[in-house]
C-alpha positions as CSV (number, residue, x, y, z in Angstrom):
1,M,103.0,76.6,97.5
2,S,104.3,77.4,94.0
3,R,108.0,77.8,93.4
4,A,107.4,81.4,92.3
5,R,105.4,82.2,95.4
6,L,108.1,80.7,97.6
7,V,110.9,82.7,95.9
8,S,108.8,85.8,96.4
9,L,108.3,85.2,100.1
10,L,111.9,84.5,100.7
11,L,112.9,87.6,98.8
12,S,110.6,89.8,100.8
13,L,111.9,88.4,104.1
14,A,115.5,88.7,103.0
15,L,115.2,92.3,101.7
16,A,113.0,93.8,104.4
17,P,115.3,96.0,106.6
18,I,116.1,95.0,110.1
19,G,113.4,96.3,112.4
20,W,110.8,96.4,109.7
21,P,107.3,95.1,110.6
22,H,106.8,91.4,109.7
23,H,103.9,92.5,107.6
24,L,103.3,94.8,104.7
25,L,103.6,98.2,106.3
26,L,100.8,100.8,106.1
27,G,101.3,104.5,106.6
28,V,100.0,107.9,105.7
29,A,101.2,111.5,105.5
30,D,100.8,113.2,108.8
31,S,101.5,116.7,110.0
32,P,103.7,117.7,113.0
33,G,101.8,117.2,116.3
34,G,99.5,114.6,114.9
35,A,101.2,111.3,115.9
36,G,99.0,110.6,118.9
37,T,95.8,111.4,117.1
38,L,96.9,109.2,114.2
39,A,97.7,106.3,116.5
40,A,94.3,106.6,118.2
41,R,92.4,106.7,114.9
42,S,94.1,104.0,112.9
43,Q,97.2,102.3,114.5
44,V,99.1,102.6,111.2
45,D,102.8,101.6,111.2
46,A,104.3,104.8,109.8
47,R,103.8,108.4,109.1
48,Y,105.6,110.7,106.6
49,Q,106.4,114.3,106.2
50,Y,108.2,116.4,103.6
51,L,111.3,118.4,104.4
52,A,111.4,121.2,101.8
53,G,112.0,124.9,101.1
54,G,115.6,124.8,99.9
55,V,118.9,124.7,101.5
56,N,120.0,128.3,101.0
57,T,116.8,130.2,100.9
58,G,116.2,130.8,104.7
59,Q,112.8,129.0,104.2
60,G,113.9,125.4,104.4
61,W,112.9,122.8,107.0
62,A,116.0,123.7,109.1
63,H,114.4,127.1,109.8
64,W,110.9,125.9,110.6
65,N,112.0,125.4,114.2
66,P,115.4,126.5,115.6
67,N,118.4,124.8,114.3
68,G,116.6,121.9,112.6
69,S,114.7,120.8,115.7
70,F,111.6,120.3,113.5
71,A,113.0,116.9,112.4
72,S,113.9,116.0,116.0
73,M,110.3,116.7,117.2
74,Y,108.7,114.8,114.3
75,V,110.9,111.8,114.9
76,G,110.4,111.9,118.7
77,E,106.7,112.2,118.6
78,S,106.5,109.4,116.0
79,I,108.5,107.0,118.2
80,A,106.5,107.9,121.3
81,A,103.3,106.9,119.3
82,H,105.0,103.7,118.1
83,E,105.0,104.9,114.5
84,I,107.9,104.7,112.1
85,P,108.9,108.3,111.0
86,V,109.5,108.7,107.3
87,L,111.1,112.0,106.1
88,T,111.0,112.9,102.4
89,Y,114.0,115.1,101.8
90,Y,112.9,117.3,98.9
91,Q,115.4,120.2,99.0
92,L,117.3,120.4,95.7
93,L,114.7,121.9,93.4
94,Q,113.8,124.9,95.7
95,S,117.4,125.7,96.5
96,L,119.0,128.7,94.7
97,P,119.8,129.5,92.0
98,S,117.7,126.8,90.4
99,R,118.2,127.9,86.8
100,G,116.4,126.5,83.8
101,P,113.1,126.3,82.0
102,D,111.8,123.1,83.7
103,E,112.3,121.1,86.9
104,A,114.8,118.7,85.3
105,S,117.2,121.5,84.2
106,R,116.7,123.4,87.5
107,D,117.6,120.3,89.5
108,L,120.7,119.4,87.4
109,S,121.9,123.1,87.5
110,N,121.8,123.0,91.3
111,L,123.7,119.6,91.4
112,R,126.4,121.2,89.3
113,N,126.7,124.4,91.4
114,A,129.5,124.0,93.9
115,A,128.1,126.7,96.3
116,T,124.6,125.2,96.3
117,M,125.9,121.8,97.0
118,R,128.1,122.9,99.9
119,A,124.9,124.3,101.5
120,Y,123.1,121.1,100.5
121,W,125.5,118.8,102.2
122,S,125.5,121.0,105.3
123,D,121.7,120.9,105.4
124,F,121.6,117.1,104.9
125,S,124.2,116.6,107.6
126,L,122.2,118.6,110.0
127,L,119.2,116.3,109.3
128,L,121.2,113.2,109.9
129,R,122.6,114.5,113.2
130,R,119.1,115.5,114.4
131,V,117.6,112.2,113.5
132,A,120.4,110.2,115.0
133,A,120.2,112.1,118.3
134,S,116.4,111.7,118.4
135,A,115.9,108.2,117.3
136,G,118.7,106.2,118.9
137,R,118.3,102.7,117.5
138,H,114.6,103.2,116.5
139,L,113.8,102.8,112.8
140,V,113.7,106.0,110.8
141,V,113.5,106.3,107.0
142,V,114.9,109.3,105.0
143,H,113.6,109.3,101.5
144,V,115.9,111.3,99.2
145,E,114.8,113.6,96.4
146,P,111.8,112.1,94.6
147,D,111.8,113.0,90.9
148,L,115.5,113.9,90.8
149,W,116.6,110.4,90.0
150,G,114.1,110.2,87.1
151,Y,115.5,113.4,85.7
152,L,119.1,112.2,86.0
153,E,118.1,108.9,84.2
154,Q,116.4,110.8,81.4
155,A,119.5,113.0,81.0
156,G,121.9,110.1,80.9
157,A,123.7,111.8,83.8
158,V,125.0,108.6,85.3
159,K,128.3,110.0,86.6
160,L,126.6,112.9,88.3
161,A,123.9,110.6,89.8
162,R,126.6,108.1,91.0
163,S,128.6,110.9,92.8
164,F,125.5,112.2,94.4
165,A,124.4,108.8,95.6
166,H,127.8,108.0,97.1
167,H,128.0,111.3,99.0
168,L,124.5,110.7,100.5
169,L,125.5,107.2,101.6
170,A,128.9,108.2,103.0
171,L,127.3,111.0,105.1
172,R,124.6,108.6,106.4
173,D,127.2,106.0,107.3
174,R,129.3,108.5,109.2
175,L,126.6,110.5,110.9
176,A,123.5,108.3,111.3
177,P,124.4,104.7,110.5
178,D,121.0,103.4,111.8
179,V,118.9,105.6,109.5
180,L,117.5,103.9,106.4
181,L,118.1,105.7,103.2
182,A,115.5,105.3,100.4
183,W,116.2,105.9,96.7
184,H,113.4,106.9,94.4
185,L,112.3,104.9,91.4
186,S,110.4,106.7,88.6
187,V,109.2,104.6,85.7
188,W,109.1,107.8,83.6
189,G,112.8,108.0,83.9
190,T,112.8,105.5,81.1
191,K,111.2,108.2,78.9
192,H,108.0,106.1,78.8
193,D,104.9,106.4,80.9
194,P,102.7,103.2,81.1
195,T,99.7,105.1,82.4
196,Y,99.3,106.7,79.0
197,E,101.1,104.2,76.7
198,K,99.5,100.9,77.9
199,P,102.5,98.7,77.0
200,S,102.4,94.9,77.0
201,L,103.6,93.0,80.0
202,A,106.8,92.1,78.1
203,E,107.4,95.8,77.5
204,M,106.8,96.5,81.2
205,D,109.5,94.0,82.1
206,A,111.8,95.6,79.6
207,L,111.2,99.0,81.3
208,A,112.0,97.4,84.6
209,A,115.2,96.1,83.2
210,Q,116.1,99.6,82.0
211,S,115.3,101.1,85.4
212,A,117.4,98.4,87.1
213,R,120.4,99.1,84.9
214,F,120.3,102.8,85.9
215,Y,120.1,101.8,89.6
216,A,123.0,99.3,89.2
217,A,125.1,101.9,87.4
218,L,125.1,104.0,90.6
219,H,127.2,101.3,92.3
220,A,125.4,102.4,95.5
221,R,123.3,100.2,97.8
222,F,120.3,102.0,99.3
223,D,118.3,100.4,102.0
224,L,114.9,100.8,100.4
225,V,113.4,102.0,97.1
226,F,110.4,104.2,97.0
227,N,108.1,104.4,94.0
228,D,105.1,106.6,93.3
229,V,102.3,105.6,90.9
230,T,100.8,109.2,90.4
231,D,101.1,112.5,92.3
232,R,97.4,113.5,92.3
233,D,93.9,112.0,92.5
234,A,92.6,110.9,89.1
235,D,89.7,113.3,89.2
236,Y,91.9,116.1,90.3
237,Y,93.8,115.6,87.1
238,K,90.5,115.3,85.1
239,I,88.8,118.4,86.6
240,I,91.6,120.8,87.6
241,E,94.1,120.0,84.9
242,G,91.9,118.7,82.1
243,N,93.5,115.3,81.9
244,P,91.1,112.4,82.1
245,H,93.7,109.7,81.4
246,T,95.2,108.9,84.8
247,W,92.5,106.5,86.1
248,W,93.9,103.0,86.4
249,S,92.0,99.8,85.4
250,A,92.9,96.3,86.6
251,A,95.3,96.0,83.7
252,D,97.2,99.1,84.8
253,F,97.6,97.7,88.3
254,H,98.9,94.4,86.8
255,R,101.3,96.3,84.6
256,H,102.7,98.1,87.6
257,D,103.1,94.8,89.6
258,V,105.1,93.4,86.6
259,Y,107.3,96.5,86.5
260,I,108.0,96.4,90.2
261,A,108.6,92.6,90.2
262,G,111.1,93.0,87.3
263,F,113.0,95.8,89.1
264,T,113.2,94.0,92.5
265,R,114.2,90.7,90.9
266,R,117.1,92.3,89.1
267,T,118.3,94.7,91.9
268,H,117.4,92.6,95.0
269,T,115.8,95.6,96.6
270,S,112.5,96.0,98.4
271,V,110.0,98.7,97.4
272,V,107.6,101.0,99.3
273,L,104.8,102.6,97.3
274,W,104.7,106.2,98.4
275,Q,102.3,109.2,98.1
276,L,99.5,107.0,97.0
277,P,96.3,109.0,96.3
278,L,93.6,109.0,99.1
279,G,90.7,109.7,96.8
280,N,87.8,107.2,96.8
281,T,84.8,106.7,94.5
282,S,82.2,108.1,96.9
283,L,83.6,111.7,96.9
284,P,81.9,114.7,95.3
285,D,84.9,115.9,93.2
286,T,85.3,119.2,94.9
287,W,88.4,120.9,96.2
288,G,90.0,118.5,98.7
289,H,87.6,115.7,97.9
290,Y,88.5,114.2,94.5
291,R,87.9,110.7,93.4
292,D,90.4,107.9,92.8
293,D,90.4,104.1,93.1
294,R,93.8,103.2,94.3
295,L,93.0,103.2,98.0
296,Q,90.1,100.9,97.4
297,W,92.1,98.7,95.1
298,W,94.6,97.8,97.7
299,L,92.6,98.1,100.9
300,G,88.9,98.0,100.0
301,P,86.5,95.1,100.1
302,G,87.8,92.1,98.2
303,S,91.3,93.6,98.0
304,G,93.2,90.7,99.6
305,P,94.3,89.0,96.4
306,R,95.2,92.3,94.8
307,L,97.3,93.4,97.8
308,R,99.0,90.1,97.9
309,A,99.9,90.3,94.2
310,T,101.5,93.7,94.8
311,M,103.4,92.3,97.9
312,N,104.6,89.3,95.8
313,A,106.1,91.8,93.3
314,G,108.5,93.0,96.1
315,V,106.5,95.7,97.8
316,I,106.8,95.8,101.6
317,G,104.9,99.0,102.4
318,L,102.2,101.4,101.3
319,L,102.3,105.1,102.2
320,F,99.2,107.2,101.3
321,G,99.3,111.0,101.0
322,A,98.2,113.9,98.9
323,G,100.7,115.1,96.3
324,A,99.4,118.6,95.9
325,S,97.2,121.2,97.5
326,G,93.5,120.4,96.8
327,C,94.0,116.7,96.6
328,T,92.1,114.3,98.9
329,T,93.7,113.8,102.4
330,A,93.0,111.4,105.2
331,Q,91.2,114.2,106.9
332,S,89.0,115.1,103.9
333,D,88.1,111.7,102.5
334,G,85.0,111.1,104.7
335,G,86.9,108.8,107.0
336,V,87.4,106.1,104.4
337,F,91.2,105.8,104.9
338,F,91.0,105.5,108.6
339,R,88.2,102.9,108.4
340,L,90.1,100.8,105.9
341,A,93.3,101.2,107.8
342,R,91.7,99.9,111.0
343,T,90.4,96.9,109.2
344,Y,93.8,96.2,107.6
345,E,95.7,96.6,110.8
346,R,93.5,94.0,112.6
347,H,94.8,91.4,110.2
348,P,97.9,92.8,108.3
349,L,99.3,90.9,105.4
350,P,102.4,89.0,106.7
351,L,105.6,89.2,104.6
352,A,105.9,85.4,105.1
């Protein structure tokens, strides 16, 4: 075994949270009430669900069932089906007043609004109490505010980001100490997007160093880092949005591995790839059935060396799910995800 391979394996083992599967985790977006069916079809390790709607709108997750019981039920049914529940807490953008011409300015305006943030902390505290009461010592992941951290990095708002991070962790430590909190890593927070720019591997490592500096500047230790590679199927972008440039080649996947490896090496964190597209190359490119190649890259025939390369970069889990209405889902992809998931789970890739 090479020295680099040994270091990577030891890093993965050291950084995987207590209770994490001893293999590279596989999961998928799954709606309330679906845990049992999901377990019967694929035996994946985890399922995830957005919590959204805003903290002061009357439409947020806390109102979907009485007094935040939506989260309790989702966690409870996941644990009963032997699945790790992952809750993506995406509440800031949709909260009021959310002023500004774009998502970044709307998010930052809410972060700076004292009344909005009082409601936000109350809402987040309710979630933690609900999860703690439902999960006991079972593993639960709360993934906090995808995209927000990228906007904060782009704005150079380190002090604001640090204050927000510290408050999140302090509430978790007080109300639900067994819950894992996941920070979100966005490469575009560097003001560069490798999907379009095609940087060299040295430049990818430099972007990783820039992302790592921003994370280190928070002076906050999250349990996990989540990263998304895209938010829609490649042919959804091509056909619906007129953007044909989001398909990845082997070189793009390699660039991403280099970026993740550079980040994990510098921050001593482990990464979960989240909201990975579910499209496959056999689909007809109609609403709900758009093509992509990422599922097949990591789980399709001959994917073993590719999946191992991603794991060696510091990735300990893959979570697949549609990022927008009309994208391919596990229920609309012709059964490909469930077939590949069953094959993977028979011989999952060990972290050591």
